[in-house]
PDBQT receptor file of N, H, CA, C and O in Angstrom, charges set to zero:
ATOM      1  N   MET A   1     163.060 160.372  79.585  1.00  0.00    +0.000 N 
ATOM      2  CA  MET A   1     163.475 160.063  80.924  1.00  0.00    +0.000 C 
ATOM      3  C   MET A   1     162.414 160.518  81.918  1.00  0.00    +0.000 C 
ATOM      4  O   MET A   1     161.665 161.458  81.655  1.00  0.00    +0.000 OA
ATOM      5  N   ALA A   2     162.360 159.862  83.028  1.00  0.00    +0.000 N 
ATOM      6  H   ALA A   2     162.969 159.098  83.242  1.00  0.00    +0.000 HD
ATOM      7  CA  ALA A   2     161.361 160.174  84.048  1.00  0.00    +0.000 C 
ATOM      8  C   ALA A   2     161.741 161.442  84.800  1.00  0.00    +0.000 C 
ATOM      9  O   ALA A   2     162.911 161.814  84.894  1.00  0.00    +0.000 OA
ATOM     10  N   GLU A   3     160.723 162.084  85.326  1.00  0.00    +0.000 N 
ATOM     11  H   GLU A   3     159.773 161.782  85.250  1.00  0.00    +0.000 HD
ATOM     12  CA  GLU A   3     160.944 163.312  86.089  1.00  0.00    +0.000 C 
ATOM     13  C   GLU A   3     161.399 162.943  87.500  1.00  0.00    +0.000 C 
ATOM     14  O   GLU A   3     160.862 162.021  88.114  1.00  0.00    +0.000 OA
ATOM     15  N   ILE A   4     162.380 163.662  87.997  1.00  0.00    +0.000 N 
ATOM     16  H   ILE A   4     162.816 164.411  87.498  1.00  0.00    +0.000 HD
ATOM     17  CA  ILE A   4     162.887 163.414  89.338  1.00  0.00    +0.000 C 
ATOM     18  C   ILE A   4     161.924 164.050  90.338  1.00  0.00    +0.000 C 
ATOM     19  O   ILE A   4     161.537 165.211  90.202  1.00  0.00    +0.000 OA
ATOM     20  N   VAL A   5     161.546 163.259  91.348  1.00  0.00    +0.000 N 
ATOM     21  H   VAL A   5     161.860 162.316  91.459  1.00  0.00    +0.000 HD
ATOM     22  CA  VAL A   5     160.583 163.731  92.341  1.00  0.00    +0.000 C 
ATOM     23  C   VAL A   5     161.224 163.678  93.721  1.00  0.00    +0.000 C 
ATOM     24  O   VAL A   5     161.795 162.665  94.122  1.00  0.00    +0.000 OA
ATOM     25  N   ASN A   6     161.117 164.787  94.433  1.00  0.00    +0.000 N 
ATOM     26  H   ASN A   6     160.653 165.611  94.108  1.00  0.00    +0.000 HD
ATOM     27  CA  ASN A   6     161.583 164.820  95.810  1.00  0.00    +0.000 C 
ATOM     28  C   ASN A   6     160.505 164.153  96.663  1.00  0.00    +0.000 C 
ATOM     29  O   ASN A   6     159.387 164.657  96.767  1.00  0.00    +0.000 OA
ATOM     30  N   LEU A   7     160.848 163.022  97.268  1.00  0.00    +0.000 N 
ATOM     31  H   LEU A   7     161.757 162.613  97.184  1.00  0.00    +0.000 HD
ATOM     32  CA  LEU A   7     159.859 162.244  98.010  1.00  0.00    +0.000 C 
ATOM     33  C   LEU A   7     159.322 162.993  99.228  1.00  0.00    +0.000 C 
ATOM     34  O   LEU A   7     158.155 162.830  99.584  1.00  0.00    +0.000 OA
ATOM     35  N   ASN A   8     160.156 163.809  99.869  1.00  0.00    +0.000 N 
ATOM     36  H   ASN A   8     161.104 163.941  99.580  1.00  0.00    +0.000 HD
ATOM     37  CA  ASN A   8     159.674 164.585 101.013  1.00  0.00    +0.000 C 
ATOM     38  C   ASN A   8     158.595 165.568 100.580  1.00  0.00    +0.000 C 
ATOM     39  O   ASN A   8     157.578 165.712 101.257  1.00  0.00    +0.000 OA
ATOM     40  N   LYS A   9     158.810 166.242  99.460  1.00  0.00    +0.000 N 
ATOM     41  H   LYS A   9     159.637 166.125  98.910  1.00  0.00    +0.000 HD
ATOM     42  CA  LYS A   9     157.813 167.194  98.970  1.00  0.00    +0.000 C 
ATOM     43  C   LYS A   9     156.537 166.478  98.542  1.00  0.00    +0.000 C 
ATOM     44  O   LYS A   9     155.435 166.970  98.786  1.00  0.00    +0.000 OA
ATOM     45  N   ALA A  10     156.682 165.323  97.910  1.00  0.00    +0.000 N 
ATOM     46  H   ALA A  10     157.576 164.922  97.712  1.00  0.00    +0.000 HD
ATOM     47  CA  ALA A  10     155.510 164.562  97.478  1.00  0.00    +0.000 C 
ATOM     48  C   ALA A  10     154.707 164.089  98.692  1.00  0.00    +0.000 C 
ATOM     49  O   ALA A  10     153.477 164.135  98.684  1.00  0.00    +0.000 OA
ATOM     50  N   ARG A  11     155.400 163.641  99.723  1.00  0.00    +0.000 N 
ATOM     51  H   ARG A  11     156.399 163.604  99.730  1.00  0.00    +0.000 HD
ATOM     52  CA  ARG A  11     154.730 163.180 100.941  1.00  0.00    +0.000 C 
ATOM     53  C   ARG A  11     153.988 164.331 101.615  1.00  0.00    +0.000 C 
ATOM     54  O   ARG A  11     152.838 164.178 102.028  1.00  0.00    +0.000 OA
ATOM     55  N   LYS A  12     154.648 165.481 101.724  1.00  0.00    +0.000 N 
ATOM     56  H   LYS A  12     155.582 165.605 101.388  1.00  0.00    +0.000 HD
ATOM     57  CA  LYS A  12     154.015 166.640 102.351  1.00  0.00    +0.000 C 
ATOM     58  C   LYS A  12     152.822 167.128 101.534  1.00  0.00    +0.000 C 
ATOM     59  O   LYS A  12     151.800 167.519 102.098  1.00  0.00    +0.000 OA
ATOM     60  N   GLU A  13     152.947 167.106 100.231  1.00  0.00    +0.000 N 
ATOM     61  H   GLU A  13     153.778 166.789  99.773  1.00  0.00    +0.000 HD
ATOM     62  CA  GLU A  13     151.847 167.533  99.364  1.00  0.00    +0.000 C 
ATOM     63  C   GLU A  13     150.639 166.605  99.527  1.00  0.00    +0.000 C 
ATOM     64  O   GLU A  13     149.498 167.066  99.574  1.00  0.00    +0.000 OA
ATOM     65  N   LYS A  14     150.896 165.305  99.611  1.00  0.00    +0.000 N 
ATOM     66  H   LYS A  14     151.822 164.930  99.573  1.00  0.00    +0.000 HD
ATOM     67  CA  LYS A  14     149.806 164.343  99.810  1.00  0.00    +0.000 C 
ATOM     68  C   LYS A  14     149.152 164.556 101.169  1.00  0.00    +0.000 C 
ATOM     69  O   LYS A  14     147.927 164.500 101.279  1.00  0.00    +0.000 OA
ATOM     70  N   THR A  15     149.955 164.801 102.206  1.00  0.00    +0.000 N 
ATOM     71  H   THR A  15     150.949 164.846 102.117  1.00  0.00    +0.000 HD
ATOM     72  CA  THR A  15     149.417 165.048 103.547  1.00  0.00    +0.000 C 
ATOM     73  C   THR A  15     148.544 166.290 103.555  1.00  0.00    +0.000 C 
ATOM     74  O   THR A  15     147.465 166.285 104.147  1.00  0.00    +0.000 OA
ATOM     75  N   ARG A  16     149.002 167.358 102.901  1.00  0.00    +0.000 N 
ATOM     76  H   ARG A  16     149.878 167.361 102.420  1.00  0.00    +0.000 HD
ATOM     77  CA  ARG A  16     148.210 168.592 102.833  1.00  0.00    +0.000 C 
ATOM     78  C   ARG A  16     146.885 168.356 102.126  1.00  0.00    +0.000 C 
ATOM     79  O   ARG A  16     145.851 168.858 102.565  1.00  0.00    +0.000 OA
ATOM     80  N   ALA A  17     146.905 167.602 101.043  1.00  0.00    +0.000 N 
ATOM     81  H   ALA A  17     147.746 167.194 100.687  1.00  0.00    +0.000 HD
ATOM     82  CA  ALA A  17     145.680 167.322 100.297  1.00  0.00    +0.000 C 
ATOM     83  C   ALA A  17     144.708 166.506 101.153  1.00  0.00    +0.000 C 
ATOM     84  O   ALA A  17     143.504 166.762 101.143  1.00  0.00    +0.000 OA
ATOM     85  N   ASP A  18     145.232 165.524 101.891  1.00  0.00    +0.000 N 
ATOM     86  H   ASP A  18     146.210 165.316 101.898  1.00  0.00    +0.000 HD
ATOM     87  CA  ASP A  18     144.382 164.719 102.774  1.00  0.00    +0.000 C 
ATOM     88  C   ASP A  18     143.763 165.574 103.872  1.00  0.00    +0.000 C 
ATOM     89  O   ASP A  18     142.577 165.438 104.174  1.00  0.00    +0.000 OA
ATOM     90  N   GLU A  19     144.568 166.461 104.474  1.00  0.00    +0.000 N 
ATOM     91  H   GLU A  19     145.531 166.571 104.229  1.00  0.00    +0.000 HD
ATOM     92  CA  GLU A  19     144.060 167.335 105.531  1.00  0.00    +0.000 C 
ATOM     93  C   GLU A  19     143.014 168.299 104.993  1.00  0.00    +0.000 C 
ATOM     94  O   GLU A  19     142.029 168.604 105.666  1.00  0.00    +0.000 OA
ATOM     95  N   LYS A  20     143.236 168.773 103.778  1.00  0.00    +0.000 N 
ATOM     96  H   LYS A  20     144.036 168.526 103.231  1.00  0.00    +0.000 HD
ATOM     97  CA  LYS A  20     142.287 169.707 103.171  1.00  0.00    +0.000 C 
ATOM     98  C   LYS A  20     140.943 169.026 102.914  1.00  0.00    +0.000 C 
ATOM     99  O   LYS A  20     139.891 169.618 103.156  1.00  0.00    +0.000 OA
ATOM    100  N   SER A  21     140.973 167.788 102.426  1.00  0.00    +0.000 N 
ATOM    101  H   SER A  21     141.827 167.307 102.230  1.00  0.00    +0.000 HD
ATOM    102  CA  SER A  21     139.718 167.078 102.180  1.00  0.00    +0.000 C 
ATOM    103  C   SER A  21     139.016 166.742 103.495  1.00  0.00    +0.000 C 
ATOM    104  O   SER A  21     137.788 166.794 103.571  1.00  0.00    +0.000 OA
ATOM    105  N   LYS A  22     139.779 166.403 104.522  1.00  0.00    +0.000 N 
ATOM    106  H   LYS A  22     140.776 166.361 104.460  1.00  0.00    +0.000 HD
ATOM    107  CA  LYS A  22     139.199 166.128 105.846  1.00  0.00    +0.000 C 
ATOM    108  C   LYS A  22     138.556 167.390 106.418  1.00  0.00    +0.000 C 
ATOM    109  O   LYS A  22     137.486 167.316 107.022  1.00  0.00    +0.000 OA
ATOM    110  N   ALA A  23     139.195 168.546 106.235  1.00  0.00    +0.000 N 
ATOM    111  H   ALA A  23     140.064 168.606 105.744  1.00  0.00    +0.000 HD
ATOM    112  CA  ALA A  23     138.640 169.809 106.722  1.00  0.00    +0.000 C 
ATOM    113  C   ALA A  23     137.346 170.141 105.998  1.00  0.00    +0.000 C 
ATOM    114  O   ALA A  23     136.397 170.621 106.619  1.00  0.00    +0.000 OA
ATOM    115  N   ALA A  24     137.293 169.896 104.705  1.00  0.00    +0.000 N 
ATOM    116  H   ALA A  24     138.063 169.506 104.201  1.00  0.00    +0.000 HD
ATOM    117  CA  ALA A  24     136.071 170.156 103.943  1.00  0.00    +0.000 C 
ATOM    118  C   ALA A  24     134.940 169.249 104.426  1.00  0.00    +0.000 C 
ATOM    119  O   ALA A  24     133.796 169.688 104.545  1.00  0.00    +0.000 OA
ATOM    120  N   GLU A  25     135.257 168.007 104.699  1.00  0.00    +0.000 N 
ATOM    121  H   GLU A  25     136.186 167.651 104.602  1.00  0.00    +0.000 HD
ATOM    122  CA  GLU A  25     134.255 167.066 105.207  1.00  0.00    +0.000 C 
ATOM    123  C   GLU A  25     133.741 167.513 106.576  1.00  0.00    +0.000 C 
ATOM    124  O   GLU A  25     132.541 167.445 106.840  1.00  0.00    +0.000 OA
ATOM    125  N   ASN A  26     134.642 167.966 107.442  1.00  0.00    +0.000 N 
ATOM    126  H   ASN A  26     135.617 168.020 107.227  1.00  0.00    +0.000 HD
ATOM    127  CA  ASN A  26     134.239 168.424 108.772  1.00  0.00    +0.000 C 
ATOM    128  C   ASN A  26     133.402 169.696 108.699  1.00  0.00    +0.000 C 
ATOM    129  O   ASN A  26     132.499 169.881 109.515  1.00  0.00    +0.000 OA
ATOM    130  N   ARG A  27     133.679 170.567 107.747  1.00  0.00    +0.000 N 
ATOM    131  H   ARG A  27     134.412 170.417 107.084  1.00  0.00    +0.000 HD
ATOM    132  CA  ARG A  27     132.860 171.775 107.584  1.00  0.00    +0.000 C 
ATOM    133  C   ARG A  27     131.428 171.402 107.256  1.00  0.00    +0.000 C 
ATOM    134  O   ARG A  27     130.490 172.045 107.727  1.00  0.00    +0.000 OA
ATOM    135  N   VAL A  28     131.258 170.371 106.455  1.00  0.00    +0.000 N 
ATOM    136  H   VAL A  28     132.020 169.848 106.073  1.00  0.00    +0.000 HD
ATOM    137  CA  VAL A  28     129.910 169.932 106.102  1.00  0.00    +0.000 C 
ATOM    138  C   VAL A  28     129.238 169.277 107.302  1.00  0.00    +0.000 C 
ATOM    139  O   VAL A  28     128.062 169.528 107.566  1.00  0.00    +0.000 OA
ATOM    140  N   ARG A  29     129.971 168.441 108.028  1.00  0.00    +0.000 N 
ATOM    141  H   ARG A  29     130.926 168.237 107.814  1.00  0.00    +0.000 HD
ATOM    142  CA  ARG A  29     129.370 167.698 109.137  1.00  0.00    +0.000 C 
ATOM    143  C   ARG A  29     129.077 168.575 110.347  1.00  0.00    +0.000 C 
ATOM    144  O   ARG A  29     128.009 168.462 110.948  1.00  0.00    +0.000 OA
ATOM    145  N   PHE A  30     130.011 169.446 110.710  1.00  0.00    +0.000 N 
ATOM    146  H   PHE A  30     130.879 169.539 110.221  1.00  0.00    +0.000 HD
ATOM    147  CA  PHE A  30     129.904 170.166 111.972  1.00  0.00    +0.000 C 
ATOM    148  C   PHE A  30     129.683 171.662 111.809  1.00  0.00    +0.000 C 
ATOM    149  O   PHE A  30     129.430 172.347 112.800  1.00  0.00    +0.000 OA
ATOM    150  N   GLY A  31     129.768 172.181 110.620  1.00  0.00    +0.000 N 
ATOM    151  H   GLY A  31     129.974 171.624 109.815  1.00  0.00    +0.000 HD
ATOM    152  CA  GLY A  31     129.680 173.619 110.411  1.00  0.00    +0.000 C 
ATOM    153  C   GLY A  31     128.262 174.097 110.201  1.00  0.00    +0.000 C 
ATOM    154  O   GLY A  31     127.957 174.707 109.177  1.00  0.00    +0.000 OA
ATOM    155  N   ARG A  32     127.397 173.829 111.153  1.00  0.00    +0.000 N 
ATOM    156  H   ARG A  32     127.645 173.333 111.985  1.00  0.00    +0.000 HD
ATOM    157  CA  ARG A  32     126.005 174.251 111.023  1.00  0.00    +0.000 C 
ATOM    158  C   ARG A  32     125.663 175.196 112.163  1.00  0.00    +0.000 C 
ATOM    159  O   ARG A  32     126.245 175.132 113.247  1.00  0.00    +0.000 OA
ATOM    160  N   ARG A  33     124.706 176.072 111.892  1.00  0.00    +0.000 N 
ATOM    161  H   ARG A  33     124.233 176.124 111.012  1.00  0.00    +0.000 HD
ATOM    162  CA  ARG A  33     124.269 176.990 112.928  1.00  0.00    +0.000 C 
ATOM    163  C   ARG A  33     123.422 176.240 113.949  1.00  0.00    +0.000 C 
ATOM    164  O   ARG A  33     122.887 175.165 113.682  1.00  0.00    +0.000 OA
ATOM    165  N   LYS A  34     123.324 176.842 115.116  1.00  0.00    +0.000 N 
ATOM    166  H   LYS A  34     123.760 177.715 115.333  1.00  0.00    +0.000 HD
ATOM    167  CA  LYS A  34     122.556 176.224 116.191  1.00  0.00    +0.000 C 
ATOM    168  C   LYS A  34     121.095 176.070 115.787  1.00  0.00    +0.000 C 
ATOM    169  O   LYS A  34     120.462 175.066 116.113  1.00  0.00    +0.000 OA
ATOM    170  N   SER A  35     120.560 177.059 115.079  1.00  0.00    +0.000 N 
ATOM    171  H   SER A  35     121.074 177.874 114.814  1.00  0.00    +0.000 HD
ATOM    172  CA  SER A  35     119.159 176.981 114.654  1.00  0.00    +0.000 C 
ATOM    173  C   SER A  35     118.943 175.825 113.680  1.00  0.00    +0.000 C 
ATOM    174  O   SER A  35     117.907 175.161 113.729  1.00  0.00    +0.000 OA
ATOM    175  N   ASP A  36     119.907 175.582 112.801  1.00  0.00    +0.000 N 
ATOM    176  H   ASP A  36     120.748 176.121 112.762  1.00  0.00    +0.000 HD
ATOM    177  CA  ASP A  36     119.799 174.454 111.871  1.00  0.00    +0.000 C 
ATOM    178  C   ASP A  36     119.804 173.124 112.624  1.00  0.00    +0.000 C 
ATOM    179  O   ASP A  36     119.061 172.203 112.285  1.00  0.00    +0.000 OA
ATOM    180  N   LYS A  37     120.650 173.040 113.646  1.00  0.00    +0.000 N 
ATOM    181  H   LYS A  37     121.253 173.789 113.921  1.00  0.00    +0.000 HD
ATOM    182  CA  LYS A  37     120.705 171.817 114.450  1.00  0.00    +0.000 C 
ATOM    183  C   LYS A  37     119.382 171.585 115.165  1.00  0.00    +0.000 C 
ATOM    184  O   LYS A  37     118.901 170.454 115.241  1.00  0.00    +0.000 OA
ATOM    185  N   ARG A  38     118.790 172.660 115.693  1.00  0.00    +0.000 N 
ATOM    186  H   ARG A  38     119.180 173.579 115.631  1.00  0.00    +0.000 HD
ATOM    187  CA  ARG A  38     117.509 172.533 116.392  1.00  0.00    +0.000 C 
ATOM    188  C   ARG A  38     116.405 172.084 115.442  1.00  0.00    +0.000 C 
ATOM    189  O   ARG A  38     115.573 171.253 115.805  1.00  0.00    +0.000 OA
ATOM    190  N   VAL A  39     116.394 172.633 114.225  1.00  0.00    +0.000 N 
ATOM    191  H   VAL A  39     117.070 173.308 113.931  1.00  0.00    +0.000 HD
ATOM    192  CA  VAL A  39     115.384 172.241 113.241  1.00  0.00    +0.000 C 
ATOM    193  C   VAL A  39     115.520 170.760 112.909  1.00  0.00    +0.000 C 
ATOM    194  O   VAL A  39     114.522 170.041 112.865  1.00  0.00    +0.000 OA
ATOM    195  N   ASP A  40     116.741 170.301 112.677  1.00  0.00    +0.000 N 
ATOM    196  H   ASP A  40     117.551 170.886 112.713  1.00  0.00    +0.000 HD
ATOM    197  CA  ASP A  40     116.965 168.882 112.373  1.00  0.00    +0.000 C 
ATOM    198  C   ASP A  40     116.548 167.993 113.545  1.00  0.00    +0.000 C 
ATOM    199  O   ASP A  40     115.957 166.931 113.349  1.00  0.00    +0.000 OA
ATOM    200  N   GLU A  41     116.861 168.434 114.762  1.00  0.00    +0.000 N 
ATOM    201  H   GLU A  41     117.341 169.297 114.921  1.00  0.00    +0.000 HD
ATOM    202  CA  GLU A  41     116.492 167.653 115.940  1.00  0.00    +0.000 C 
ATOM    203  C   GLU A  41     114.973 167.582 116.082  1.00  0.00    +0.000 C 
ATOM    204  O   GLU A  41     114.430 166.526 116.407  1.00  0.00    +0.000 OA
ATOM    205  N   ALA A  42     114.286 168.698 115.841  1.00  0.00    +0.000 N 
ATOM    206  H   ALA A  42     114.727 169.556 115.577  1.00  0.00    +0.000 HD
ATOM    207  CA  ALA A  42     112.824 168.717 115.933  1.00  0.00    +0.000 C 
ATOM    208  C   ALA A  42     112.202 167.811 114.874  1.00  0.00    +0.000 C 
ATOM    209  O   ALA A  42     111.228 167.111 115.153  1.00  0.00    +0.000 OA
ATOM    210  N   ARG A  43     112.749 167.819 113.678  1.00  0.00    +0.000 N 
ATOM    211  H   ARG A  43     113.540 168.387 113.452  1.00  0.00    +0.000 HD
ATOM    212  CA  ARG A  43     112.244 166.945 112.614  1.00  0.00    +0.000 C 
ATOM    213  C   ARG A  43     112.419 165.475 112.985  1.00  0.00    +0.000 C 
ATOM    214  O   ARG A  43     111.529 164.655 112.756  1.00  0.00    +0.000 OA
ATOM    215  N   GLN A  44     113.572 165.155 113.558  1.00  0.00    +0.000 N 
ATOM    216  H   GLN A  44     114.294 165.821 113.744  1.00  0.00    +0.000 HD
ATOM    217  CA  GLN A  44     113.844 163.774 113.963  1.00  0.00    +0.000 C 
ATOM    218  C   GLN A  44     112.872 163.340 115.054  1.00  0.00    +0.000 C 
ATOM    219  O   GLN A  44     112.339 162.231 115.008  1.00  0.00    +0.000 OA
ATOM    220  N   GLU A  45     112.642 164.213 116.037  1.00  0.00    +0.000 N 
ATOM    221  H   GLU A  45     113.075 165.113 116.074  1.00  0.00    +0.000 HD
ATOM    222  CA  GLU A  45     111.711 163.877 117.115  1.00  0.00    +0.000 C 
ATOM    223  C   GLU A  45     110.298 163.686 116.573  1.00  0.00    +0.000 C 
ATOM    224  O   GLU A  45     109.588 162.781 117.012  1.00  0.00    +0.000 OA
ATOM    225  N   LYS A  46     109.883 164.521 115.628  1.00  0.00    +0.000 N 
ATOM    226  H   LYS A  46     110.460 165.255 115.272  1.00  0.00    +0.000 HD
ATOM    227  CA  LYS A  46     108.551 164.397 115.032  1.00  0.00    +0.000 C 
ATOM    228  C   LYS A  46     108.430 163.082 114.271  1.00  0.00    +0.000 C 
ATOM    229  O   LYS A  46     107.394 162.420 114.335  1.00  0.00    +0.000 OA
ATOM    230  N   ALA A  47     109.476 162.705 113.557  1.00  0.00    +0.000 N 
ATOM    231  H   ALA A  47     110.317 163.243 113.506  1.00  0.00    +0.000 HD
ATOM    232  CA  ALA A  47     109.447 161.441 112.822  1.00  0.00    +0.000 C 
ATOM    233  C   ALA A  47     109.288 160.263 113.781  1.00  0.00    +0.000 C 
ATOM    234  O   ALA A  47     108.550 159.322 113.492  1.00  0.00    +0.000 OA
ATOM    235  N   VAL A  48     109.974 160.311 114.912  1.00  0.00    +0.000 N 
ATOM    236  H   VAL A  48     110.575 161.075 115.147  1.00  0.00    +0.000 HD
ATOM    237  CA  VAL A  48     109.863 159.239 115.906  1.00  0.00    +0.000 C 
ATOM    238  C   VAL A  48     108.451 159.205 116.476  1.00  0.00    +0.000 C 
ATOM    239  O   VAL A  48     107.873 158.129 116.631  1.00  0.00    +0.000 OA
ATOM    240  N   ARG A  49     107.887 160.373 116.791  1.00  0.00    +0.000 N 
ATOM    241  H   ARG A  49     108.356 161.247 116.665  1.00  0.00    +0.000 HD
ATOM    242  CA  ARG A  49     106.519 160.426 117.328  1.00  0.00    +0.000 C 
ATOM    243  C   ARG A  49     105.510 159.910 116.315  1.00  0.00    +0.000 C 
ATOM    244  O   ARG A  49     104.602 159.157 116.667  1.00  0.00    +0.000 OA
ATOM    245  N   ASP A  50     105.668 160.316 115.048  1.00  0.00    +0.000 N 
ATOM    246  H   ASP A  50     106.406 160.928 114.763  1.00  0.00    +0.000 HD
ATOM    247  CA  ASP A  50     104.748 159.861 114.003  1.00  0.00    +0.000 C 
ATOM    248  C   ASP A  50     104.817 158.348 113.826  1.00  0.00    +0.000 C 
ATOM    249  O   ASP A  50     103.791 157.687 113.668  1.00  0.00    +0.000 OA
ATOM    250  N   LEU A  51     106.022 157.811 113.853  1.00  0.00    +0.000 N 
ATOM    251  H   LEU A  51     106.856 158.348 113.982  1.00  0.00    +0.000 HD
ATOM    252  CA  LEU A  51     106.195 156.369 113.712  1.00  0.00    +0.000 C 
ATOM    253  C   LEU A  51     105.571 155.634 114.898  1.00  0.00    +0.000 C 
ATOM    254  O   LEU A  51     104.922 154.603 114.725  1.00  0.00    +0.000 OA
ATOM    255  N   ALA A  52     105.768 156.165 116.090  1.00  0.00    +0.000 N 
ATOM    256  H   ALA A  52     106.295 157.003 116.231  1.00  0.00    +0.000 HD
ATOM    257  CA  ALA A  52     105.184 155.546 117.280  1.00  0.00    +0.000 C 
ATOM    258  C   ALA A  52     103.659 155.635 117.233  1.00  0.00    +0.000 C 
ATOM    259  O   ALA A  52     102.977 154.754 117.754  1.00  0.00    +0.000 OA
ATOM    260  N   GLY A  53     103.125 156.671 116.626  1.00  0.00    +0.000 N 
ATOM    261  H   GLY A  53     103.680 157.387 116.202  1.00  0.00    +0.000 HD
ATOM    262  CA  GLY A  53     101.682 156.830 116.525  1.00  0.00    +0.000 C 
ATOM    263  C   GLY A  53     101.043 155.822 115.590  1.00  0.00    +0.000 C 
ATOM    264  O   GLY A  53      99.841 155.573 115.686  1.00  0.00    +0.000 OA
ATOM    265  N   HIS A  54     101.803 155.248 114.703  1.00  0.00    +0.000 N 
ATOM    266  H   HIS A  54     102.780 155.450 114.625  1.00  0.00    +0.000 HD
ATOM    267  CA  HIS A  54     101.272 154.276 113.750  1.00  0.00    +0.000 C 
ATOM    268  C   HIS A  54     101.360 152.839 114.257  1.00  0.00    +0.000 C 
ATOM    269  O   HIS A  54     100.978 151.907 113.549  1.00  0.00    +0.000 OA
ATOM    270  N   ARG A  55     101.856 152.657 115.469  1.00  0.00    +0.000 N 
ATOM    271  H   ARG A  55     102.167 153.414 116.044  1.00  0.00    +0.000 HD
ATOM    272  CA  ARG A  55     101.956 151.306 116.030  1.00  0.00    +0.000 C 
ATOM    273  C   ARG A  55     100.570 150.743 116.301  1.00  0.00    +0.000 C 
ATOM    274  O   ARG A  55      99.644 151.475 116.652  1.00  0.00    +0.000 OA
ATOM    275  N   LEU A  56     100.444 149.459 116.135  1.00  0.00    +0.000 N 
ATOM    276  H   LEU A  56     101.196 148.865 115.849  1.00  0.00    +0.000 HD
ATOM    277  CA  LEU A  56      99.174 148.797 116.402  1.00  0.00    +0.000 C 
ATOM    278  C   LEU A  56      98.980 148.558 117.896  1.00  0.00    +0.000 C 
ATOM    279  O   LEU A  56      97.862 148.653 118.401  1.00  0.00    +0.000 OA
ATOM    280  N   LEU A  57     100.061 148.250 118.599  1.00  0.00    +0.000 N 
ATOM    281  H   LEU A  57     100.969 148.173 118.188  1.00  0.00    +0.000 HD
ATOM    282  CA  LEU A  57      99.996 148.014 120.038  1.00  0.00    +0.000 C 
ATOM    283  C   LEU A  57     100.813 149.082 120.757  1.00  0.00    +0.000 C 
ATOM    284  O   LEU A  57     101.876 149.469 120.272  1.00  0.00    +0.000 OA
ATOM    285  N   PRO A  58     100.347 149.558 121.882  1.00  0.00    +0.000 N 
ATOM    286  CA  PRO A  58     101.158 150.501 122.664  1.00  0.00    +0.000 C 
ATOM    287  C   PRO A  58     102.448 149.838 123.142  1.00  0.00    +0.000 C 
ATOM    288  O   PRO A  58     102.555 148.612 123.146  1.00  0.00    +0.000 OA
ATOM    289  N   ASP A  59     103.419 150.643 123.540  1.00  0.00    +0.000 N 
ATOM    290  H   ASP A  59     103.332 151.639 123.537  1.00  0.00    +0.000 HD
ATOM    291  CA  ASP A  59     104.722 150.122 123.966  1.00  0.00    +0.000 C 
ATOM    292  C   ASP A  59     104.622 149.212 125.183  1.00  0.00    +0.000 C 
ATOM    293  O   ASP A  59     105.394 148.260 125.292  1.00  0.00    +0.000 OA
ATOM    294  N   ASP A  60     103.692 149.477 126.102  1.00  0.00    +0.000 N 
ATOM    295  H   ASP A  60     103.065 150.251 126.013  1.00  0.00    +0.000 HD
ATOM    296  CA  ASP A  60     103.625 148.685 127.326  1.00  0.00    +0.000 C 
ATOM    297  C   ASP A  60     103.037 147.290 127.113  1.00  0.00    +0.000 C 
ATOM    298  O   ASP A  60     103.154 146.449 128.004  1.00  0.00    +0.000 OA
ATOM    299  N   GLN A  61     102.417 147.015 125.979  1.00  0.00    +0.000 N 
ATOM    300  H   GLN A  61     102.322 147.698 125.255  1.00  0.00    +0.000 HD
ATOM    301  CA  GLN A  61     101.829 145.699 125.725  1.00  0.00    +0.000 C 
ATOM    302  C   GLN A  61     102.746 144.780 124.928  1.00  0.00    +0.000 C 
ATOM    303  O   GLN A  61     102.370 143.642 124.645  1.00  0.00    +0.000 OA
ATOM    304  N   GLU A  62     103.902 145.228 124.571  1.00  0.00    +0.000 N 
ATOM    305  H   GLU A  62     104.208 146.152 124.801  1.00  0.00    +0.000 HD
ATOM    306  CA  GLU A  62     104.804 144.398 123.771  1.00  0.00    +0.000 C 
ATOM    307  C   GLU A  62     105.494 143.354 124.592  1.00  0.00    +0.000 C 
ATOM    308  O   GLU A  62     106.286 142.576 124.061  1.00  0.00    +0.000 OA
TER     309      GLU A  62
C-alpha cells in the first residue's frame, strides 16, 4: 500500500527547499566583499580598454 502523505507538510517542505536553494544562489551572487567587487570591476574596465585599443579605427571615425 502507498504511504499516506500530508499535502500541507509536503508543500511546506518543498517551499523550504526552494527557498534554501535560492538563498544559496544569492550567497554566491551577492555575498562578495567590497574588495572583490572592486577587483572584478577593474578587470572588466581593463578588458574594455584593451579591446578598444585593438580597434583599427578610432571611435570618432565610425
